[in-house]
C-alpha positions in Angstrom: 206.0 147.3 45.5 207.8 151.3 45.9 205.9 154.3 46.8 208.0 157.3 47.3 206.5 159.4 49.9 205.4 162.1 47.8 203.0 160.8 46.6 200.6 160.4 49.3 198.7 163.6 50.4 198.8 162.4 54.3 202.8 163.2 55.4 204.3 161.8 58.2 201.8 161.8 61.4 202.1 164.5 64.5 201.1 163.8 67.8 197.6 165.1 69.4 195.7 165.0 71.8 192.5 162.9 71.2 188.7 162.9 72.1 186.8 159.2 71.2 184.7 158.8 68.1 182.6 155.8 66.9 182.0 155.6 63.0 180.4 153.3 60.5 182.1 152.5 57.8 181.5 151.0 54.3 183.6 147.7 54.0 184.9 149.1 50.2 186.2 152.4 52.3 187.7 150.4 54.9 189.6 147.8 52.8 190.5 151.2 51.4 191.8 152.7 54.5 193.6 149.9 55.3 195.5 149.9 52.3 196.4 153.2 52.1 197.2 152.6 55.8 199.9 149.4 54.2 201.5 151.8 51.4 201.7 155.0 54.4 203.9 153.0 56.2 205.8 151.4 53.1 206.6 155.4 52.7 207.6 156.8 56.1 208.8 153.6 57.7 206.5 152.8 60.5 203.6 150.8 61.0 200.2 152.6 61.7 196.7 151.5 61.6 193.4 152.9 59.4 191.8 154.0 62.5 195.1 156.1 63.8 194.8 157.5 59.8 191.8 158.8 60.3 191.5 161.6 62.8 194.4 163.1 60.0 193.0 162.7 56.7 190.0 164.4 58.2 191.9 166.8 59.7 193.6 167.3 55.9 190.2 167.5 54.5 189.1 170.2 56.3 192.1 172.6 56.4 191.9 172.1 52.3 188.5 173.1 52.4 188.2 176.1 51.2 184.4 177.0 50.8 185.0 175.6 54.4 187.2 177.9 55.4 185.4 180.8 54.3 182.2 180.0 55.8 184.1 180.2 58.7 186.0 183.2 58.6 183.6 185.1 57.2 180.7 184.1 60.5 183.3 185.1 63.0 183.7 188.7 63.5 183.8 190.2 67.3 180.4 191.1 67.3 179.4 187.4 65.7 181.7 186.1 69.1 179.4 187.9 71.4 175.7 186.9 70.3 177.1 183.0 71.1 174.5 182.0 73.4 174.9 180.0 76.7 174.2 176.6 74.2 177.3 176.9 72.6 175.7 177.9 69.5 176.5 181.0 67.2 174.4 183.6 66.0 173.5 181.4 63.0 172.4 178.2 65.3 175.8 176.7 64.1 177.8 175.2 67.0 180.2 177.7 68.0 183.1 174.7 67.6 182.7 174.8 63.4 181.8 178.7 63.2 184.7 180.8 65.1 186.5 179.8 68.6 184.8 180.6 71.3 184.8 183.3 73.3 187.2 184.1 76.5 183.3 184.8 78.1 182.0 181.8 77.7 184.8 179.2 78.4 185.3 181.2 82.0 183.2 178.7 84.0 
């Protein structure tokens, strides 16, 4: 079975610094991820496992989520940035990492 690379939404994988996170999946989702990994390896000629694909899939999902982008852009402003508390929360109680980049003041230790 041949799958053209243009048919897969996830392209070649870039290299990134990582943080370990543990998640629980349904057996059906795990099987689908493994099938996707096999198709990705076939399409791009490099072996890859599902665990390697998951962060790239999540990143792709978040980048394409219009609602998330709109809310993130709406919630970020210089005035709101100054409202971040010492616990890393923005003025609305959401984690600052989800709503806006940390202000330089917050990153200084």
